[in-house]
BALOBA-1460 file (C-alpha; in Angstrom, 3 decimals):
// residues 161
<rec num="1" residu="m" x="0.000" y="0.000" z="0.000"/>
<rec num="2" residu="p" x="1.267" y="3.498" z="-0.702"/>
<rec num="3" residu="c" x="1.738" y="6.326" z="1.742"/>
<rec num="4" residu="t" x="-0.926" y="9.047" z="1.424"/>
<rec num="5" residu="k" x="-0.954" y="12.656" z="2.583"/>
<rec num="6" residu="c" x="-3.367" y="13.566" z="5.381"/>
<rec num="7" residu="k" x="-5.259" y="16.884" z="5.915"/>
<rec num="8" residu="n" x="-2.783" y="17.941" z="8.598"/>
<rec num="9" residu="n" x="0.103" y="17.665" z="6.043"/>
<rec num="10" residu="k" x="1.398" y="14.487" z="7.656"/>
<rec num="11" residu="y" x="1.514" y="11.051" z="5.974"/>
<rec num="12" residu="k" x="-0.143" y="7.738" z="6.738"/>
<rec num="13" residu="w" x="0.344" y="4.199" z="5.470"/>
<rec num="14" residu="g" x="-2.646" y="3.009" z="3.396"/>
<rec num="15" residu="k" x="-6.231" y="4.103" z="3.926"/>
<rec num="16" residu="t" x="-6.540" y="3.258" z="7.588"/>
<rec num="17" residu="g" x="-3.072" y="4.137" z="8.892"/>
<rec num="18" residu="e" x="-2.394" y="6.824" z="11.484"/>
<rec num="19" residu="c" x="-1.325" y="10.301" z="10.228"/>
<rec num="20" residu="k" x="1.998" y="10.375" z="12.105"/>
<rec num="21" residu="y" x="4.813" y="10.633" z="9.537"/>
<rec num="22" residu="d" x="6.338" y="14.028" z="8.686"/>
<rec num="23" residu="s" x="7.356" y="13.055" z="5.134"/>
<rec num="24" residu="k" x="6.381" y="10.538" z="2.494"/>
<rec num="25" residu="e" x="9.894" y="9.039" z="2.610"/>
<rec num="26" residu="a" x="9.681" y="8.529" z="6.397"/>
<rec num="27" residu="c" x="6.296" y="6.842" z="5.983"/>
<rec num="28" residu="e" x="7.527" y="4.469" z="3.280"/>
<rec num="29" residu="k" x="10.782" y="3.686" z="5.132"/>
<rec num="30" residu="a" x="8.897" y="2.820" z="8.335"/>
<rec num="31" residu="n" x="6.400" y="0.589" z="6.583"/>
<rec num="32" residu="n" x="8.699" y="-1.116" z="4.065"/>
<rec num="33" residu="k" x="10.063" y="-3.285" z="6.869"/>
<rec num="34" residu="k" x="6.566" y="-4.519" z="7.760"/>
<rec num="35" residu="y" x="5.567" y="-4.827" z="4.109"/>
<rec num="36" residu="n" x="8.631" y="-6.885" z="3.192"/>
<rec num="37" residu="k" x="7.923" y="-9.293" z="6.049"/>
<rec num="38" residu="m" x="4.387" y="-9.861" z="4.771"/>
<rec num="39" residu="r" x="5.561" y="-10.559" z="1.216"/>
<rec num="40" residu="p" x="2.083" y="-10.270" z="-0.337"/>
<rec num="41" residu="t" x="1.281" y="-12.242" z="-3.473"/>
<rec num="42" residu="p" x="-0.762" y="-11.281" z="-6.524"/>
<rec num="43" residu="l" x="-3.525" y="-13.536" z="-5.208"/>
<rec num="44" residu="g" x="-4.036" y="-11.342" z="-2.114"/>
<rec num="45" residu="k" x="-2.875" y="-14.090" z="0.273"/>
<rec num="46" residu="t" x="-0.021" y="-13.979" z="2.711"/>
<rec num="47" residu="y" x="3.268" y="-15.405" z="1.624"/>
<rec num="48" residu="e" x="2.852" y="-18.292" z="4.086"/>
<rec num="49" residu="q" x="-0.552" y="-19.234" z="2.589"/>
<rec num="50" residu="y" x="0.854" y="-19.045" z="-0.911"/>
<rec num="51" residu="e" x="3.931" y="-21.058" z="0.075"/>
<rec num="52" residu="k" x="1.711" y="-23.763" z="1.653"/>
<rec num="53" residu="e" x="-0.456" y="-23.996" z="-1.486"/>
<rec num="54" residu="l" x="2.611" y="-24.159" z="-3.694"/>
<rec num="55" residu="k" x="4.052" y="-26.970" z="-1.560"/>
<rec num="56" residu="e" x="0.749" y="-28.900" z="-1.785"/>
<rec num="57" residu="y" x="0.672" y="-28.358" z="-5.553"/>
<rec num="58" residu="k" x="4.206" y="-29.673" z="-5.936"/>
<rec num="59" residu="e" x="3.280" y="-32.744" z="-3.895"/>
<rec num="60" residu="i" x="0.798" y="-33.753" z="-6.589"/>
<rec num="61" residu="n" x="2.626" y="-36.360" z="-8.605"/>
<rec num="62" residu="l" x="2.282" y="-34.900" z="-12.077"/>
<rec num="63" residu="s" x="4.273" y="-37.737" z="-13.620"/>
<rec num="64" residu="k" x="1.403" y="-40.097" z="-12.748"/>
<rec num="65" residu="v" x="-1.025" y="-37.850" z="-14.612"/>
<rec num="66" residu="e" x="1.285" y="-37.846" z="-17.627"/>
<rec num="67" residu="k" x="1.586" y="-41.637" z="-17.441"/>
<rec num="68" residu="v" x="-2.194" y="-42.021" z="-17.391"/>
<rec num="69" residu="e" x="-2.578" y="-39.752" z="-20.393"/>
<rec num="70" residu="l" x="0.276" y="-41.426" z="-22.267"/>
<rec num="71" residu="g" x="-1.170" y="-44.827" z="-21.353"/>
<rec num="72" residu="a" x="-4.538" y="-43.788" z="-22.727"/>
<rec num="73" residu="i" x="-2.881" y="-42.599" z="-25.926"/>
<rec num="74" residu="d" x="-1.019" y="-45.904" z="-26.208"/>
<rec num="75" residu="d" x="-4.293" y="-47.777" z="-25.681"/>
<rec num="76" residu="l" x="-6.008" y="-45.653" z="-28.303"/>
<rec num="77" residu="n" x="-3.205" y="-46.339" z="-30.794"/>
<rec num="78" residu="k" x="-3.347" y="-50.068" z="-30.002"/>
<rec num="79" residu="f" x="-7.121" y="-50.189" z="-30.515"/>
<rec num="80" residu="g" x="-6.751" y="-48.163" z="-33.705"/>
<rec num="81" residu="k" x="-4.287" y="-50.722" z="-35.089"/>
<rec num="82" residu="q" x="-6.592" y="-53.597" z="-34.109"/>
<rec num="83" residu="f" x="-9.534" y="-51.815" z="-35.696"/>
<rec num="84" residu="n" x="-7.624" y="-51.219" z="-38.933"/>
<rec num="85" residu="s" x="-6.490" y="-54.841" z="-38.954"/>
<rec num="86" residu="a" x="-10.082" y="-56.040" z="-38.510"/>
<rec num="87" residu="l" x="-11.233" y="-53.735" z="-41.323"/>
<rec num="88" residu="s" x="-8.504" y="-55.184" z="-43.525"/>
<rec num="89" residu="e" x="-9.700" y="-58.707" z="-42.779"/>
<rec num="90" residu="i" x="-13.290" y="-57.712" z="-43.527"/>
<rec num="91" residu="r" x="-12.190" y="-56.150" z="-46.813"/>
<rec num="92" residu="e" x="-10.223" y="-59.277" z="-47.769"/>
<rec num="93" residu="a" x="-13.105" y="-61.562" z="-46.777"/>
<rec num="94" residu="g" x="-15.520" y="-59.371" z="-48.736"/>
<rec num="95" residu="d" x="-13.273" y="-59.491" z="-51.797"/>
<rec num="96" residu="a" x="-13.003" y="-63.280" z="-51.478"/>
<rec num="97" residu="a" x="-16.782" y="-63.567" z="-51.049"/>
<rec num="98" residu="n" x="-17.340" y="-61.407" z="-54.133"/>
<rec num="99" residu="k" x="-15.009" y="-63.672" z="-56.145"/>
<rec num="100" residu="w" x="-16.894" y="-66.737" z="-54.921"/>
<rec num="101" residu="n" x="-20.223" y="-65.118" z="-55.785"/>
<rec num="102" residu="e" x="-18.955" y="-64.343" z="-59.269"/>
<rec num="103" residu="k" x="-17.746" y="-67.941" z="-59.634"/>
<rec num="104" residu="v" x="-21.055" y="-69.336" z="-58.336"/>
<rec num="105" residu="e" x="-22.976" y="-67.152" z="-60.783"/>
<rec num="106" residu="k" x="-20.755" y="-68.232" z="-63.658"/>
<rec num="107" residu="v" x="-21.059" y="-71.941" z="-62.799"/>
<rec num="108" residu="s" x="-24.813" y="-71.559" z="-62.172"/>
<rec num="109" residu="k" x="-25.269" y="-70.181" z="-65.685"/>
<rec num="110" residu="i" x="-23.419" y="-73.186" z="-67.103"/>
<rec num="111" residu="v" x="-25.543" y="-75.578" z="-65.014"/>
<rec num="112" residu="l" x="-28.754" y="-73.832" z="-66.043"/>
<rec num="113" residu="k" x="-27.734" y="-74.197" z="-69.707"/>
<rec num="114" residu="l" x="-26.825" y="-77.862" z="-69.296"/>
<rec num="115" residu="f" x="-29.841" y="-78.878" z="-67.225"/>
<rec num="116" residu="p" x="-32.449" y="-78.787" z="-69.993"/>
<rec num="117" residu="k" x="-30.130" y="-80.755" z="-72.276"/>
<rec num="118" residu="i" x="-29.470" y="-83.388" z="-69.611"/>
<rec num="119" residu="n" x="-33.142" y="-83.541" z="-68.690"/>
<rec num="120" residu="d" x="-34.232" y="-83.901" z="-72.325"/>
<rec num="121" residu="l" x="-31.673" y="-86.610" z="-73.010"/>
<rec num="122" residu="e" x="-32.610" y="-88.458" z="-69.831"/>
<rec num="123" residu="d" x="-36.305" y="-88.321" z="-70.777"/>
<rec num="124" residu="k" x="-35.522" y="-89.484" z="-74.307"/>
<rec num="125" residu="i" x="-33.346" y="-92.386" z="-73.123"/>
<rec num="126" residu="t" x="-35.840" y="-93.352" z="-70.401"/>
<rec num="127" residu="s" x="-38.598" y="-93.394" z="-72.996"/>
<rec num="128" residu="q" x="-36.522" y="-95.575" z="-75.352"/>
<rec num="129" residu="i" x="-35.603" y="-97.996" z="-72.535"/>
<rec num="130" residu="k" x="-39.256" y="-98.312" z="-71.520"/>
<rec num="131" residu="g" x="-40.129" y="-98.791" z="-75.209"/>
<rec num="132" residu="l" x="-37.836" y="-101.815" z="-75.209"/>
<rec num="133" residu="g" x="-39.725" y="-103.187" z="-72.198"/>
<rec num="134" residu="l" x="-36.840" y="-102.679" z="-69.772"/>
<rec num="135" residu="d" x="-36.760" y="-101.015" z="-66.368"/>
<rec num="136" residu="v" x="-34.654" y="-97.822" z="-66.159"/>
<rec num="137" residu="k" x="-33.049" y="-99.149" z="-62.954"/>
<rec num="138" residu="d" x="-31.634" y="-102.037" z="-64.942"/>
<rec num="139" residu="v" x="-29.533" y="-99.678" z="-67.094"/>
<rec num="140" residu="p" x="-26.414" y="-98.882" z="-64.974"/>
<rec num="141" residu="s" x="-25.097" y="-96.165" z="-67.286"/>
<rec num="142" residu="l" x="-28.113" y="-93.925" z="-66.477"/>
<rec num="143" residu="k" x="-27.301" y="-93.933" z="-62.767"/>
<rec num="144" residu="d" x="-24.808" y="-91.023" z="-63.062"/>
<rec num="145" residu="a" x="-27.222" y="-88.919" z="-65.123"/>
<rec num="146" residu="r" x="-30.057" y="-89.546" z="-62.649"/>
<rec num="147" residu="e" x="-27.767" y="-88.632" z="-59.704"/>
<rec num="148" residu="s" x="-26.724" y="-85.409" z="-61.464"/>
<rec num="149" residu="l" x="-30.338" y="-84.395" z="-61.947"/>
<rec num="150" residu="d" x="-31.185" y="-85.163" z="-58.312"/>
<rec num="151" residu="n" x="-28.213" y="-83.068" z="-57.169"/>
<rec num="152" residu="f" x="-29.324" y="-80.257" z="-59.439"/>
<rec num="153" residu="y" x="-32.801" y="-80.184" z="-57.874"/>
<rec num="154" residu="t" x="-31.312" y="-80.244" z="-54.367"/>
<rec num="155" residu="y" x="-28.833" y="-77.414" z="-55.012"/>
<rec num="156" residu="r" x="-31.333" y="-75.365" z="-56.973"/>
<rec num="157" residu="k" x="-33.715" y="-75.441" z="-54.031"/>
<rec num="158" residu="r" x="-30.948" y="-74.695" z="-51.481"/>
<rec num="159" residu="y" x="-29.300" y="-71.828" z="-53.382"/>
<rec num="160" residu="n" x="-32.317" y="-70.442" z="-55.239"/>
<rec num="161" residu="f" x="-31.051" y="-70.474" z="-58.795"/>
């Protein structure tokens, strides 16, 4: 606090001090000793209060806080790598599935073209065998054709083509 001049031409320390100093220099010299002992801080606290708070602040282990934050960053990076790896696997699996779908479609078209031919031939041969008075089961060479047609019906139903 500064020294201020009183009405009686004497000086006082601050607003509430006693008007007892003959000069401004005498006022400041007398009160600098007290003022220096107080060592006020910008926060308006005494030096002892400020020193205590500073000591408490320093006692906080900031390195632990940094470790937690760095650990969280490491975890985030680890999860990011795992996530990217999983996305890569999904992409690869999707590409493989697309290739299989293309292959299935291609083979399905071939099967759908062959089926009527096989079916017509099987009907024609079955008709001729019956015309000869034989049972179709007695002709072993038709077994493979009959099995192919049965498989076709099964797969057509299962895969909707």
